[in-house]
N, C-alpha and C positions, 0 to 999 in steps of 0.2 A: 383492568382487562389487558390481556397480552397484546391485543392489536394496537395498544397505545405505544408500542415500542418498535424500534427500528435498529438497523445496523448500517453504519456509514463507512465501514472499513473492512473489506474482506477480499479474498483472492481466489482465483479459479485456476484451472489447468492452462488458461491462456498465459499465465506467468508461472508462479511456483506453488499453486494450490493443488489439491488432489481430486477435487470435484469439478466436473465440467460446468461452464457458466449456467446452463439450464438447471443442473443439479443443485447449484448453490441457491437458485431461486426456489426450487422445490423444497429444499431444506428450510429456507426462510418461511415458507408457507406452513410447513409442518410445525415449525417452532413458534407459530403464531405472530410473526412479524408482519406489520402492515406496509413496510417500505424498506428498501435496500439500495445501497450504492455499491457497485462492483468497482474496486480500485486496484486493478492488477498493476504490477510493476512494469513501467516503461512501455505499456501496450494498451491499445483499446480493442485488441483482437477478440475479446469475449463479449463486448458490449452488445452487438447486434443479437446474438443468441440469447443473452440474458434479458434484454429488453423485450424480445418476442415472448419468452416464457413468462416474464412478469405480467405482460398484458393479458396472456391467456389465463393466468391464475389469479388475476386481480390484486397483484402486489405492486404498489407504486414504486417506480424505479427512477434513479438519477444516475446518468453516466458519470464515471469517474476514472481517475488514473492516479498512480503514485510515482513520483519522480525523485531521484536522489540528487542532492545538491552538494556542491563543494562546502566543506565545513572543517575548521582546523582540528576539532576534537569531536569524538562521538560521531553521530550521523544526523544529517538534516534531510528529512523527507517532506516533500510537499504533496498534498492531496489536491487534485484539481477536480472540482465538482461542477457538473453541468456542462462539461466540455462537449463541443460538437464533434461527433465521430467523423463527420465528413470534412472537417477543417483541414485544408492543405497544410497549414502551419503545424497542426498536431501530427499529421501523418509524416511530415518531414522529420519532426522531432523523434517520434517513436522509431522510425527507420534508422535514424542515427544512433539511438540508444541501443537498439537491438543489434546493430552491426558491432557496436562496442562490446556487447556481451559475447557476441560470436567470436570476437578476437580473443577475449579472455578465457573462454571455456577450454579451448584446446591447450592453452598453457597450463591450466589446472590439471588436465588429463595427463599431459606429458610429465608433469612433476609427480603426479601419483604413480605413474609407471616407473619413474626413477626410484621411487620409494618402495617399489615391489608390489604395488597394487595393480592387479590385472583388470583393467577397465578400458573400454574404447569409447570414442566420441559417438559412434553409432549407437551403442547401448544407451547412452545418455539421451540421444535424440528420440529413441524409441520410448524411453521412460517418460519423456515430456509430451508424448503423443505428437511428435514433430511440431510442437509449438515453441514458445520462447523457453530456452534452456536456462535453468538457474541452478544454483548450488544445491538446493533441496533435492533435485533430481539425481545429482551425483551422490548425495548422501544416502538416498534411498537404495541405490545400487550397492554402496559400501555395506549397508546393513544386510541386504539380501545375500550378499556374497560372504558375509561373516567377518569382514575386516573390523567392524565395530558392532556394538550391541544396540545402538540407538542413533537417531538423527542427531541428538545433542552431542553424543560422543564423536560422531563424524565431524561436526563443526569444531568441537574442542580440539580434536587431534589433527585434523587435516584442513578444514575448509573455512573456519572462522578467522577473523582478523588476527594476524600474527601467527597463525597455525602453519603447519609444514608445507601445505600446498596452496596457500592463500595468495591470490593476486587481486589487487583492487580493480574496480571497474571505473569507466568514465563517469564523472559527475559533472554537472554543468553549474556555472556560477549562479547563485541565487537570483541576481538581478535578471539574468536571461530566463531562468525558469519562471519567475513571476510574469515576465512580459509574454512568454509563449503561452502560458495558461490563460492569461487575460485575452490575448489575441485569438485564442481558439474558443472563446466564449465561456471560459470556466472561471471558477472562484478558487483562488489559492488559499489553502488551509494548512497550517503547520501541524504535521503529524507527530504523535507521541513525543512531546517536548522533553520527557525524561531522557530520551536517547541522545539529546544534544550534549549531555554530560557537562552541563555548565558547572563551573567551579563553585558558584554561590548564587544567591538570589539576585544580587545586583547584576551579575553577568547575564543571567537568564533574562532579566528585564531589558537589558541593552540589546540582546539578540532579537527579542520580540519587537522592541521599538524599531530596530533597523528593518525588520521584515515588514512591519506596519507601514513604514515609509516607502517600501517597495510595492505596496499594494496588497498586503495580507488582509484577508477577509475574515478568517476564523482561526480558532485554536482547538485542537483535539483535546478535550478535557477528560473524557472517559476513554480509557484504553486498558487492555489486559495487563499492561506493565505498570499501571498507575494505582498506587495505594489510595486509601481514603484521604490521607493528608495531601497527597499530590493532586487529587481531584479538586479538593478545596482550594489549593494554591492556584491551580491553572484556571479555575473558575473565576477567582478574584482578578487574575491577570487579564482574562478575556474582558471582564467588565471595565478594568482600568483603561484598556486600549480600545474599547468599543468594538470588540471582535465578536463574531458569532461563535457560539459554543457548538462543538460537534463531538462525536464519539463513535467508537466501534470496537469490535472484538479483535480485529486483525486476524480473522479466521483463515487458516490455510489447509483445512481438512486434516488428514492424518499426518501431515508434516509438522503440525503442532497439536498433538493429541489432547493437550490439557485445555485447549480453547474451544468453547462451544459457540456456534453462530448465534448472535443476539445477546451474548453475556460477556461482559468485560470485567474480570476480577470480581464477580459477584454483583455487578451493577448492570442496569439496562439503560439504553439510550432513549430518551423520551421522543415521542412522535413530533412534538413541536419544534425540535431542532431540525428535523428533516424539512418540515414545512417552511421554516425560516430560510433555509438554504434555497429551496425551490423559489420562494418569493423573491429573494435577493438575485438569484440567477435570472429570473424573468426581467427584473428591473435593469440588470446589467446588459442583457441582450437588447432590450428596448432602447437603451441609451446608445448602444453601438450602431443602431440603425438610423439614428438621427443625423 
């Protein structure tokens, strides 16, 4: 039955998705999902709205966030599940990360202007709904104005790593990220390990072991970037290191048109993975109160 499935990785207009938090929950309900975690980049701004809509529609909900960490190659993202939106630690972190984004975005706009692209910071803020501005908002304007034909082309030509108007954003050391997630009541899970760009399996295992030593709780096994072979590999690694298995689509709405909420490269995420996270989060919170 469809209600046996969940999505533990998705984004709303609070960061770089195109559906409002409540609309993401509504879509989850239409798609037959029984539970969801909203994991916007660097912000918990959509959690309150999503949680309220989930309660009204009978969709089980787990607060989440996605944080970028320093990593020598590829990208390392941590998902924080069960974080307390009222945590002062978490609010300080998100404020710091959003300020860093706000420093980067005008630099991108200035570079685009130098390259002959007519775009303003205010246009991008409007595109984001005056929320957290991300590169997909800039890309959407480039498409609408005819500078590129697609979001993908916008990233390839202007906004992606190494492209003409690319500037990196602040990333925090993994040790600090793990500590902050734990202190805010959350469970750190390594997102889409394929994006670490490990040179070989031995290097991948070392990275995961290092993360486990820092307090890693889970590994994202199912993801839209993961082939069947990778799903099998990451499942074995999760078992090897005693990690919870998680998964999600990484849904962004029309910013990633090929991704459907609740489906990750043809696979669905089983309900028991959500339940295991909730149970573990409960145990962690109880331990913190002792």
